[in-house]
N, C-alpha and C positions, 0 to 999 in steps of 0.2 A: 504494500500500500504506500503510495507516494506521500511524502511529507513527514514521515517519521522513520525511525530506525528500529526495525524488528529486532535486530541483535541487541541494541541497547535496552529495549523494552523488556525482552525476555531475561536479560542479565539482571536488570533491576528487580524484576519480580522474583527471580531465584535468590537474589541477595536478601530480600525481605523475608523469604521463607526460611533461609538459613539462620536468620536472626532469631527465629522462633523455634529453634531446634528442639528444646525440651518439650514443648507442646507437640511438636511434630512426632516425636517418639510415641507418645500415647495414641495419637491418631493413626499412625501406621500400624501400631500394635492391634488396634481395633480392626483395621482392614485385613491384617494377616489372620486374625481370629475368624472373621467372617468368611474369608476365602478358604481357609482350612476346613471350616464347618461345611461349606457348600461342595467343595471338590476334593477333600482329602488332604492329608498332611505332607504329601510328597510333591515338592515344587516341580519335579521332572514330569509329572503327569497332571499338574494343575496350573495352567497358564496364569490365572488370576493370582494365585498364591506366589508364583515365581516373580511376577511383576511387583507385588507388595514387598516381598523379601528383598528384591533388587533395590527398591526404593529405600528400604530401611538401611541397607548396606551403603547406599549412596550418601546418607547423612551420618554415617558411622554409628548406627544404632548397635548397641552391644549384642553379641550373639546370644547371650542368655535371655535377653528380652525377646528376641525373635523366636527362639526355641519355645519359650513359655507361652507366647501368643499362639503359636501353632498348636501346642498341647491343649490350650484352652478351647481351641476350635475343634479338635478331634476328641475332646472329652477326657483326656488324660489328666487335666487339671480343671478345677472348678472355674467356670467363667460366667460372663453375663451374656444373655441372649439379646443380640442387637437386631434391629429392624432397619432396612434401608428406606429412606424417604428422600424425595426431591421436591424442593420448593422453587417456584419461579416468580419473577417480579421485575420491577423496573428501577433503575438507579437515576442518577443525575442526567438530565437531558433526554430522558426516555431510554437510556441504555438498557439493553437486555441483561438480566442477571439470573443465573441458575445456581442453586445451593444444594449440594448433595450431603446428606447426613446419615450417620449411623447412631441409633439411639435405643435406649431401653425405656424411654418415656416420651411418647409422642406429644402429649400435652405440654410438657416442659419445652420441648424442642420448638414446636410451632410458635409458642409464646415468645421465646427468645429471638427467633428469626424475625417474626413480625415486628417486635419491638425495635430491633436493629434497623430494619427498613424504615419504619416510621420516624425514628429519632434522627436518622442521618440522611434524610432527603429522598428516600425511595418509597416504594409501596409494593406490597405483595400482590401478585396476580393469581389467576386461576391456573389449574393444571393445563399445560400445553400452550400457554399464552406466548411464550418465547422459545420453547424447545425447538420449533421448526427452523429457527435461525441458526442452529448449531448442528454439527456433524460429529458423531462418535467415531473417533479415529485415533491412531497412533501418530505421534508427531516427534520428529527429531530435528534439531537445529544444528547446522554445521557452520563453523566460523568462516567469515570472509576470507577468500584466498584458497579455499578448498577447490580441488580440481573438479569443476562442474561436470564435464563430460564423463570422466571416469566414475564419479559418484553416481551419476544418472544411470550409467550402464549397470553398475553393481546393484543399485537399488531396484531397478526394474527386474533384473535377473533374480533378486531375492524375494520378489513378490510385492514390492511397494505399489501403491495406487498412483502416486504422483510425486514429482520432484519440482519444487518451485524455487527460483532464484529471486531473492528480494532486492529492492532498490539499493540496500546497503551492502550487497555482495554476499550476505549470509544465504545459506541454502537450506530449505526445509524438505524433509522427506516425509510423506504422508503414507500411512499404512492402514490396512484393515485393523480394527482394534485387537482382534484375537491373534493376529500375525505379528504384532509389534515386536515381541521378544525374538521371534524367528528372524525377522528382517534385521533387527539390531545385531544379533549374533553374527549373521552373515556379513554385514558391513564391517563389523569389528575384525572379523577374520580376514577381510580384504584390506585392512589398514585404515578404515574410516571410523573414527570414534567421535560421536556427537558430543557437543558441549552441553546440551540439554535435551532431555527426552522424557516423554510421558504418554500415557493413554489419556485422552482428554476429550472435551466437547469443544470443537473448534468452530469459531464463528464464521459464517459464510461471508458476511460483510461487516467490517469493523467501522466504528465511528470514533473520531478524534475528539478528545476533551482537552481544553487548555485552561491555564490560569486557575481561578477559583473553582471552576467546575471540575477540573482535574483533581485538585486537592480534596474536594468534597467527595468525589467518587472513590478516590483511594482510601479515604477514611471509612466509607461505607464497606468497602471490601475488607479492609483490615479488621473492622469490628465483627463482621460476619465470620471471617476466618478464625478469629480469636475464640469463638464459641466452642465449648467442649464437644458438642455433638456434630459440628460441621466438619466434614472431611475435605470438600473441595468447593471453591467458588469459581464459576465461569462467567465471563462477561464479553460482550462485543466492544466494550469501550477500550480505547487506547489512550493512556494519559501522556500528553506531550508536554515536556518542560519548556 
């Protein structure tokens, strides 16, 4: 998208997440537990679990915390029964927002999410009100200067859906969500290591927010992400400094 740096925006977002590492551990542990409960405790046969474990290792989550989370999911240790819920709404300037949660108390979670929207300039919508603006996919971002032709060949060969070169020279590889780890492994084997990667809800069309609107939108996202029951927040807003 012209007018902003995809590379700088992603790096900024990753930096903010790293600052919240302690809270990140507990949220990843929840995801590991749910993934293990749904698909078994062997990451080799459970793509969702492998992705969650990989995410934990990416932020240096201690191995014992990862192992205990898996055991809670498989029933070897006592754990909490979490339910997955998605809330949708609007932020500053009508920006689309989706909030994915894992909770053991729906009433508490919806109250906290609604309060955050209302207090910080957004409003909750109905199910499906913004989901159509996003695509569930795997996303990897490679640094400017990466060999575009070689990466494109390797990515398509590995099963990627698309390869996009951004205005700032960074390159995005988009994959089917369930093939993300397979494509990632293949690219790494070929010498291509992404600087940032995730399975996400990618906005089809982004909108730029500047000045006070950007500050207010970032505050709304930060508050939502700080809630214990919130796992991920997705938006089509791009905050431009």
